[in-house]
N, C-alpha and C positions, 0 to 999 in steps of 0.2 A: 179402394180403402189402401189405407199404408201400410204396409205389416209391421208391427212393432217386434223389435229384437229384445229377447229375452236377455237381460243384464249376464255377464260372462264374471267368474270369480277367477283370480289370478292365485293358484295355488302359492302359499309362503313357504319359506323353509320348516314351520313348528306344523303347519298342515301335511307334511311327508307322511305316506304309509308307513307302517310300522316294519322295520327290516332292513330297511335302507340305511346305508352306510353313513356312518358321521363325516363331517367335512372336517375336523381336527384331523391331525398327522403327528406321529412322532416324530419330532426332528432326528438328527443323525448324532447331534450329542446326547440325547437323552436314551437312544437305541445304545450306543456304546457306554452310556453311564451305567445303564441296566445290565450290560454284558459284562461289565467292570466287576459290577456290584457281587453278581452271582459268582465271576469266578472269586472275587478275593473271600466270598463268604465261605467257599469252598475250599480256598488254600487256609483258612481258619479253621476250619476242622478237622481239615488232614493234620494240620499243627497239632491239634487238642490230640488227635488220634494215632500221631505218629506213623503216619502212613501217607508218602505222596499220592498212591493208588487211590485211597480213602478220598481224598481232597480233590483228585482230579473227576472223580465220579462225583462228587457231590457239586462241585462246581457246577458240572455240565447239567446238571440235572436241575440245580436252582436256575442253572439260564434258561432251561427248556420252562419253567413254571413260570418264570418272573417276567419275562419279556414278552411270551404271546398271553399272559394273562393280563400285564398292564395295556397291552395291544388292544385286546380284546373289549378292556374297559372302555379306551379314549379312542378308539378308531372303528372301534364295530368288530361283528362277529367275523365279516368276513376276513377282514386283514388280519385278525388275530388268527384264524386258523392258516393263513399264507406263512406268518412268520413262525408258528408253531413247525410248518415241515420245511422252512427253511432252516431252521434252526436242526433239525433232524438230519437233514440232507446234510449239513457243513458238518456236525458230528460224525456221522459216516464217511465223509471223506477224510476228515482229519484222522480216524480211525486206520482208515483203507492207507492211510500215509506214511503211517508211524512205523511199519516194517521197513519201507522203502528206505527211510531217513535212518532208522538205525542198520540196515546193510551199509548203507551206503558210510555214513561215521565209520562203522567199524572195518570195513576194507582198507579206507583212507587210512586211519590210525594204525592198521597194523601192515599194511601194505608201504606204506613211504618208506620205512624202515631198510627196505633192501632197493628202494626205487632209485638205482645210479645206475652209471655206465656200464660197472661191469656185468649186472644182471642182463643187459640188452648185448652185450658183444662176446659172450663166452656160454659155452656149455656146461654140461656135468661131467665131461672126460675125466676121468682120475679122481674126483673130488668128492671127500668122504664127510667132511665137516664144513668149517665155513667155506665162504665165497662160491664161485661157480655162478652160473647166470641161465637163463630161457631162453637163450638166441635159438637152439635146434626146436624149442617148442614152438615157438614163435614163427618161424620157417616152415614147420610143418603146418600148423594151421593153417596159413595163409595156402598153401601149395593144396591141401586136401581140401579144403573150404572153397578156394579158386576152381578148382577140379571138380567138385559137386555143381557148383554153379554152372559153370559150361556142360554140364552133365542135363540138368536140372530145367534151364531157364528156356532151352529151345522145347522142350517134351512139353513142358506147362503152358508156353504160349500157345504153340498149335493145339492141344488138346482142348484150351481154352476156346480157341477160334473154333474149333470142329461144335462144340457145345454150344455156339453163341449164334456162328453163322449157318451151320451145316445140319447141326445133329439135330434129329427128330426119331420120334419111335421108339423101339425097345433096346436098340444099340446106344442112344443116348443118354435113357434110362440108367442105363446097368453101367455106362462111363461115370454116370454121375453118383451112382452108389457106389462103384469102386472109388471113386476119390473121396468120398465122405469116410468110407472105412479106412481108407489109408490115413487118413486127418489123424484117427482116433488111434493109431496101433502104437503099442508101448516102443521107443526107442532101443532097447535091446533087442527087439525081434528084429528089426532093421538090420543091426549087427549078425545077430546068426543066421540071417539069412544068407547075408555079403560073405560071412564065411562059409556056410555050407557050398554056397555056388561057385568059389574060387578052388575050395578043398576038393569038387570033382576032376578041375583039372589040373591042380597042383601039388594037391595032397594035403593032407591036417596039420600040418606044420606051417602053411602058408600063412605070413604077415607082413602087408604092405601097405603104401599109402594110397594106393588107388583101389584099393578094396573099403578104406573107410571113405570115399568119395564114394563109391558108390551106395553105401549104406547112409552116407546123409543126403542124398539124392533122393533115395526113395522117402524120407522124411520131408524133403524140401517140395518136392512134386506136388503133393496137393497143397501147400501154402501158395506155389506160383499159379495153381491153376484156379483155385479159389479168389484170390486178388488177379489176377487179370480177367478172369470172367466178369467179375462186377465192374470193373472199369470198361470192358467192352459194351456190356448192356447199359452202361451211363451214355454213350455216344446215340446221339438223335438219329432217329430213322429216318429223319427227313434229309440228313447227308448221304447217306444211302441211296434213297430213292430217286436226289436228285444227281448221283451218278449213274444209276441205271437207266435215268432218262436221258442222259447222252452216249448210251450206248456202251457205257467201260465194263468189262466183264466183271464178274465178282469177285475173283481173286486178285484183281487190279484195285479193286474199290478197297478189299482189305487192308490192301499193302499199302496203297497212296492217300485212304481217307480214313479209313476206322483204325490203326494203328499209329500214325503221327496224332489222332486228334486223342487218342486215350495213352499217348505216350509216357507221359509226367506220372500218371497214378501206375502204368505197369512200372515205370523204374522204381516207384516207391514201394509198390507190393513186393519187387524182388529182392531190393534190399531189406526191406523187413522179414524175408524168407532166411534171408542169408544171417543177419542178425539172431533167427530163430533157432538154426544149426549149431551155427559157430562153438556153441558152451555145451554140444553135446558128448559125453564122455564114454557110456555105456558100450556104444556100436565101436567105438573107436579102440577101448580098452581090445575088446575080443579079436578085431579083424587088421588094424594099426598096428596094434601092440606099443610097443614102449622101448627108447633108447637112450643112451645118456650121449651119444654124439650125432652132430649135425648131418644131415643128408637132405638133397636136394633132387633124389633120384626117387621119384614118387612109384615106379613102375618096380622097384627091387629094394629090398630091406625093410626091415622095422622101421616106422617112425613117429617121432614125437610130437604131442600137441598139446596145448596149454592145459584144455580139460585134465587130459590125464597127468601132465604132470604137476599139478595141481593137487590133485587126490595121490599120486605117488608121495609127494613130498611131505604131506600132511599124515598120511597112512603111514610111511616106512621114513621118518625124519632123519633116522640115524643117529650117531653118537657123538655130541650133544643132540639133543634134538631142537635145542631153537634155532641153529641155521636153517633146518630142513622146514620148520614151520613159518620161518620170515619169508623163504622163497615162495611157500605155498600161496601166503597173502601177498605178496607182489607180482604172482602168476594170475591171481584170481582179479587182482586192481589191474593189469594188465588187459586181462581179457573184458573187464567192464569198461575199460577205456576204448577198445575196439569195438565192443557193440554200442556204446553210446556215438562214437564217432560213425558207424553206418544208419544208426537211427536219425542222428542230424543230418547226414547224407541224404536219406530219403524224404525228410521235411525240405529240403533246401532245393533238391531236384522238384518235387512238388510244386514249391511258390516259384520257380524260376521259369519252368515249363509249363506251369497248369495253365491251364484257360482262364484268362485275366476274366471278372466280374465288370461289367460297365453299368 
């Protein structure tokens, strides 16, 4: 006997189970149109209320209701929820971006007034009113931060190597806890520690650049340790095992295989650590002090830095106060440019020397 196959039915689009997504989609034009309509409605409400804040909040709420609602109706519940969360995340990003944009705008508009050659080629010796510059503060910042880098980077890298390659047991856990604690200490505590340390040997009146470098290194070491530790963990264990299989000792494997592989990430982490401490004011105000003269000797005498220069120019502007305030904004803009340059350098290093994806 021949088996008779039962006829099969091909499900059509109309037979789809409830809850499946619709095949209709909102185009780009419709999405931007709804967004623009919501913002325009908010602007109209803000105009009627006489407050731009009311208009901004109302516009965002209208977009949050209109776009997901229409998407829910046209595209289905799943895409409607997706668009709702997209709007929420976008609004949160814009809110987080507003303080940064406001800070950059304020610093640029107020700092460009004294962003001139005199500001970068002169110090504040015998200057009471207009004129003067921040050459001594720029030199002090570079010398103190550079010295802190020379102290912190070797210590941080070796500590990270120990934690990743050698550290086991109680000592490694204690070092990890200590690094976590150092990450959260206030910067002024680092300044007080450096001041107390050098006061033992040189007396309570000690103020010099090397003390500021030691204070900054206390803040910089845990950042270097954490960044280098994460970069070393990303190195594949297969590379280490292949080196050990060839009879290469562990220390040589670390120097020749592990560190070069993680070199780009380590350089980027160190650069970010430098940018983290270059703007510290409290520890330098305590141990490095301030001066109006250019000083190249980090081992003796007070030394001015850009954060301290900004603080003193704003808090003690002189008579009349306008020139001092202008110098404070220009110093803040200079410090911002230096930090931005360091972050761009870190990204460039990571891109040029990082592992290329294939």
